[in-house]
C-alpha positions in Angstrom: 1.4 -34.4 21.0 3.5 -31.3 20.6 7.0 -31.2 22.2 6.1 -27.8 23.6 3.3 -27.1 26.0 1.6 -24.0 24.7 0.7 -21.9 27.7 -0.9 -19.1 25.7 -3.7 -21.6 24.8 -5.1 -21.3 28.4 -3.8 -17.9 29.4 -3.3 -15.2 26.8 -2.2 -12.7 29.5 0.7 -14.8 30.8 3.8 -12.8 30.1 6.4 -14.4 32.4 7.1 -18.1 32.6 9.8 -20.7 33.5 10.8 -23.4 31.0 13.6 -25.7 30.0 15.6 -25.7 26.7 14.8 -29.1 25.1 16.9 -28.7 22.0 19.1 -26.2 20.2 18.2 -25.7 16.6 18.3 -23.2 13.7 16.0 -21.8 11.1 16.1 -22.5 7.4 18.1 -19.3 6.9 20.6 -20.4 9.6 19.5 -18.2 12.5 20.0 -19.7 16.0 16.8 -21.0 17.7 15.7 -23.1 20.6 12.8 -25.4 21.4 11.4 -25.3 24.9 9.3 -27.8 26.9 6.7 -25.0 27.6 6.2 -21.5 26.2 3.9 -18.5 26.5 5.3 -17.1 23.2 2.8 -17.1 20.4 4.2 -18.2 17.0 3.1 -16.6 13.8 -0.2 -18.2 12.7 -4.0 -17.8 12.3 -3.3 -14.4 10.7 -1.6 -13.2 13.8 2.0 -12.0 14.2 4.6 -13.7 16.4 5.4 -12.6 19.9 8.8 -11.2 20.8 10.6 -10.9 24.2 13.5 -12.5 26.0 14.7 -15.9 27.3 17.0 -14.9 30.1 19.4 -12.4 28.3 18.7 -13.7 24.8 16.3 -11.7 22.7 13.4 -13.7 21.1 12.9 -12.0 17.7 10.5 -14.5 16.2 8.6 -17.7 17.0 7.8 -20.3 14.4 5.1 -22.9 14.8 6.6 -26.3 13.9 3.3 -28.1 14.7 4.0 -31.4 16.6 7.7 -30.5 16.6 7.0 -27.6 19.0 7.5 -23.8 18.9 10.9 -22.7 17.5 12.2 -19.5 19.3 14.6 -17.6 17.2 17.1 -15.8 19.4 19.8 -13.1 19.2 22.3 -11.5 21.5 23.2 -14.6 23.7 23.4 -18.3 23.5 21.5 -20.9 25.5 22.5 -24.4 26.5 20.5 -27.5 26.0 18.8 -28.6 29.2 19.2 -25.1 30.7 16.4 -23.6 32.9 15.3 -20.2 31.5 12.8 -17.5 32.3 10.8 -16.2 29.4 9.3 -12.7 29.2 6.8 -11.9 26.5 6.9 -8.3 25.3 3.6 -7.3 26.9 2.9 -4.2 24.9 3.2 -6.2 21.6 1.1 -9.1 23.1 -1.7 -6.6 24.2 -1.7 -5.1 20.7 -2.1 -8.5 19.1 -4.9 -9.4 21.6 -6.8 -6.3 20.7 -6.4 -6.8 17.0 -7.3 -10.5 17.0 -10.3 -10.1 19.3 -11.4 -7.1 17.3 -11.3 -9.2 14.2 -13.5 -11.9 15.7 -16.0 -9.2 16.7 -16.0 -7.3 13.4 -16.2 -10.6 11.3 -19.2 -11.7 13.3 -20.8 -8.2 12.9 -20.6 -8.6 9.1 -22.1 -12.1 9.4 -25.0 -11.0 11.5 -25.9 -7.9 9.5 -25.1 -9.0 6.0 -24.4 -12.7 6.0 -20.9 -11.9 4.8 -18.4 -14.5 6.1 -14.7 -13.7 6.5 -12.4 -15.7 4.2 -9.0 -14.5 5.5 -7.4 -12.3 8.2 -4.0 -10.6 8.1 -2.4 -8.7 11.0 0.3 -6.3 9.9 2.5 -4.0 12.0 0.2 -1.0 11.8 -3.2 -2.3 10.6 -5.1 -5.5 10.0 -7.2 -6.7 7.1 -10.1 -9.1 6.6 -11.5 -10.3 3.2 -15.2 -10.7 3.2 -17.9 -12.1 0.9 -19.6 -8.7 0.7 -20.6 -8.2 -2.9 -22.1 -4.8 -2.5 -20.0 -2.8 0.0 -20.9 0.7 0.9 -19.9 3.2 3.5 -23.3 2.9 5.2 -23.0 -0.9 5.5 -19.5 -0.8 6.8 -20.4 1.8 9.4 -23.3 -0.3 10.5 -20.9 -3.2 11.1 -18.4 -1.0 12.9 -21.2 0.4 15.2 -22.3 -3.2 16.1 -18.7 -4.2 16.8 -18.1 -1.3 19.1 -21.4 -1.9 20.9 -20.2 -5.5 21.6 -16.8 -4.1 22.8 -18.3 -1.5 25.1 -20.7 -4.1 26.6 -17.5 -5.8 28.0 -18.8 -9.2 27.3 -16.7 -12.1 28.6 -14.7 -14.4 26.4 -14.4 -18.1 27.2 -12.1 -20.8 25.9 -13.6 -24.3 25.2 -11.5 -27.4 24.3 -14.0 -29.7 22.5 -14.1 -32.7 20.3 -15.1 -32.3 16.6 -18.4 -33.9 17.4 -19.1 -31.3 20.2 -17.9 -28.5 17.9 -20.4 -29.6 15.2 -23.2 -28.9 17.7 -22.0 -25.3 18.3 -23.0 -22.3 16.1 -19.5 -21.8 14.8 -19.0 -18.8 12.5 -16.9 -20.9 10.2 -16.0 -24.5 10.0 -12.5 -25.6 11.1 -10.3 -27.7 8.9 -8.3 -29.0 11.9 -8.7 -32.5 13.1 -8.8 -33.7 16.7 -9.6 -31.5 19.7 -10.6 -28.0 18.8 -10.0 -24.7 20.7 -13.2 -22.7 20.5 -13.3 -19.0 21.4 -16.7 -17.9 22.6 -17.8 -14.2 22.9 -20.8 -14.5 25.2 -24.1 -14.3 23.3 -22.4 -13.2 20.1 -19.8 -15.4 18.5 -18.2 -18.9 18.5 -15.1 -19.6 16.4 -12.3 -22.1 16.3 -9.0 -20.3 16.8 -5.6 -20.8 18.2 -4.7 -17.1 18.7 -4.5 -14.9 21.8 -7.6 -13.1 22.9 -9.0 -10.7 25.5 -10.7 -11.8 28.7 -13.5 -9.3 28.1 -14.4 -7.5 24.9 -13.9 -4.1 26.7 -10.2 -4.9 26.5 -10.3 -4.1 22.8 -11.2 -0.5 23.6 -12.3 0.7 20.2 -12.4 -0.5 16.6 -12.3 1.6 13.5 -12.2 0.9 9.8 -9.5 2.9 8.0 -10.2 1.8 4.4 -12.1 -0.7 2.2 -12.0 -1.8 -1.4 -12.9 -4.6 -3.8 -10.1 -7.1 -4.2 -10.0 -10.5 -5.9 -13.8 -10.8 -5.8 -13.9 -10.0 -2.1 -14.3 -6.8 -0.1 -11.1 -6.0 1.8 -11.6 -4.2 5.1 -8.6 -2.5 6.7 -9.2 -1.9 10.4 -7.4 -0.9 13.6 -8.3 -1.7 17.2 -7.3 -0.6 20.7 -4.0 1.3 20.9 -3.7 1.2 17.1 -7.1 3.0 16.9 -5.9 5.7 19.3 -2.6 6.1 17.3 -4.6 6.3 14.0 -6.9 8.9 15.5 -3.9 11.0 16.6 -2.4 10.9 13.2 -5.6 11.8 11.5 -6.3 14.6 14.1 -2.8 16.1 13.6 -3.2 15.9 9.9 -6.7 17.6 10.0 -5.4 20.3 12.3 -2.4 21.0 10.1 -4.6 21.3 7.1 -7.0 23.6 8.9 -4.1 25.7 10.1 -3.4 26.7 6.5 -6.8 28.3 6.4 -6.7 29.7 10.0 -9.9 27.8 10.6 -11.3 25.2 13.0 -10.4 21.6 12.2 -14.0 20.6 11.2 -14.2 23.4 8.7 -11.2 22.1 6.8 -13.0 19.7 4.3 -15.3 22.5 3.0 -12.4 24.9 2.7 -10.2 22.4 0.9 -13.1 21.7 -1.5 -13.6 25.4 -2.1 -9.9 25.9 -2.7 -9.7 22.9 -5.1 -12.6 24.3 -7.1 -11.0 27.7 -7.3 -7.7 26.0 -8.4 -9.6 24.1 -11.1 -11.1 27.3 -12.4 -7.7 29.1 -12.3 -6.2 26.1 -14.1 -8.7 26.4 -16.9 -8.0 30.1 -17.1 -4.3 29.5 -17.2 -4.7 26.9 -19.9 -6.6 29.4 -22.0 -3.8 32.0 -21.5 -1.2 29.4 -22.3 -2.9 28.5 -25.6 -2.9 32.2 -26.5 0.8 32.5 -25.6 1.7 29.4 -27.5 0.0 30.7 -30.6 1.8 34.0 -30.3 5.1 32.1 -29.8 4.3 29.9 -32.8 3.8 33.0 -35.0 7.2 34.4 -33.8 9.0 31.1 -34.6 7.4 30.9 -38.0 8.7 34.3 -38.8 12.2 33.1 -38.3 11.8 29.6 -39.7 14.4 28.2 -42.1 13.0 27.8 -45.7 13.8 24.4 -47.2 12.4 24.2 -50.7 8.6 24.6 -50.3 8.8 23.8 -46.5 9.5 25.8 -43.4 11.7 24.3 -40.6 11.5 25.4 -37.0 14.3 23.6 -35.0 14.8 25.0 -31.5 15.9 24.0 -28.0 13.6 25.8 -25.6 14.5 26.1 -21.9 12.2 25.1 -19.1 9.5 23.3 -21.2 7.9 20.0 -20.3 6.9 17.4 -22.9 3.2 18.6 -22.9 4.2 22.2 -23.5 6.6 21.1 -26.4 3.8 19.0 -28.0 1.3 21.8 -27.8 3.7 24.3 -29.4 4.6 21.8 -32.1 0.8 21.3 -32.9 0.4 25.1 -33.1 3.3 25.3 -35.5 2.1 22.6 -37.9 -1.3 24.2 -38.2 0.6 26.2 -40.9 1.0 24.4 -44.2 4.3 22.9 -45.1 5.8 23.4 -41.6 8.2 21.0 -39.8 8.8 21.4 -36.1 11.9 19.9 -34.3 11.6 21.0 -30.7 13.5 20.1 -27.6 14.1 20.9 -23.9 15.8 19.4 -20.9 15.7 19.5 -17.1 19.5 19.1 -16.6 19.2 15.3 -16.5 17.0 14.2 -19.4 16.4 15.6 -22.9 12.9 15.8 -24.2 12.1 16.1 -27.9 9.0 16.4 -30.1 9.1 16.2 -33.9 6.1 17.1 -36.0 5.1 18.1 -39.5 2.1 19.4 -41.4 0.3 17.0 -43.6 1.8 18.5 -46.7 5.4 18.7 -45.4 8.1 16.1 -46.1 9.9 13.8 -43.7 9.2 10.7 -41.5 9.1 12.1 -37.9 9.1 8.6 -36.4 12.3 7.6 -38.2 14.0 10.9 -37.2 12.9 10.4 -33.6 14.4 6.9 -33.4 17.8 8.2 -34.7 17.8 11.1 -32.3 16.9 9.0 -29.3 19.7 6.6 -30.2 22.1 9.5 -29.9 20.6 10.5 -26.6 20.7 7.0 -25.2 16.9 6.9 -24.7 13.7 5.8 -26.4 10.9 7.3 -28.4 8.7 6.9 -31.4 5.3 7.8 -32.9 3.8 8.3 -36.3 5.3 9.7 -39.5 3.7 13.1 -38.8 4.3 13.2 -35.0 6.8 11.5 -32.6 8.1 12.1 -29.0 11.0 10.8 -27.0 14.2 11.7 -25.1 17.2 10.4 -23.3 19.8 11.1 -20.6 22.8 12.1 -22.8 22.0 15.8 -22.9 25.5 16.6 -24.1 24.4 15.2 -27.5 21.2 17.2 -27.5 22.3 19.9 -30.0 23.8 17.2 -32.3 20.6 15.2 -32.2 18.5 18.2 -33.4 21.1 19.3 -35.9 21.3 15.8 -37.5 17.4 15.6 -37.6 17.3 19.1 -39.3 19.9 18.0 -41.9 17.9 14.8 -42.6 14.8 16.9 -43.3 16.8 19.2 -45.7 18.5 16.4 -47.7 15.5 15.2 -49.8 14.8 18.7 -51.2 18.5 19.4 -51.8 19.0 16.5 -54.2 
């Protein structure tokens, strides 16, 4: 027998109650807490978040289920005395939100069972959405929308929910959606003509209280199908966010909201086409630039050395320029750029040119305080010490020149 009478078991809508402080306590992380002889505060459990509220002037910020030891109420802002009579007030907006999400989960889980024989393995209620993990091996948008449609039909039919306290033997005779691992008397939540499930959470009196249920996302995860959903007030908030986003996107096209997806797709396709065109032009420009750099290259024996710091170039641009340079026989390219915080370098050589670009890169990156590497004919890297940038390229150029000067 628990030290705390759990009032939420029989009335999920009870938000104000009187109680007595049985014992002062604290949590494992040393936060002050109290145990009451009775409570309407729901503690974290069954996938549901804890209630919050007040005990007289003390704020209840969390409730922890201590099983037979009772419900631990973590408090802030005021102290309470052992034996004191207190009035508890549950944050009703938070409780209603939890009622909507938890009841919505029961309905959605049963919808997947009825339609696809896909039982729920776990349920998690977060601050803005909830998740269920299902045995649904072949998820699809069509299947999920069918389950959502059935769930909302049950919600809008405003079916009553009933609470049954039954023995394990009596529970075994009920069509429970899933077996309970609990021993002793079980609390069964019945949705009339639709679902029976053992649960200790807070639930609606009628399914209509859930209002609306919507699935936000789904994906395969750990061999299950993970469904992210919202219900009630959360579904309304989610719709508003999505609606505002859609209107904002449509406004960029001076078009109605529902025309936005087609306009976005058309714009993306146009951008892809332009990107291909720009890429072609960049390749032409890089080849022209490579010709200009080759014309001013330093001659080292039979090789040509291009060692340059080029402003405003990213690593991909440097690499493409280096590749264009080493298409010429006996060419070595030592190229660099920076964004004001990080130096980027690319070293490359033609197949018949001397030098180990990987070894040069490791030495240069050590000077720059960074990392890099690659192959003997091509290496990339960089580092944050841009004040050593010119020194790093100069040393690499001298290392290239030394073998032919001996």
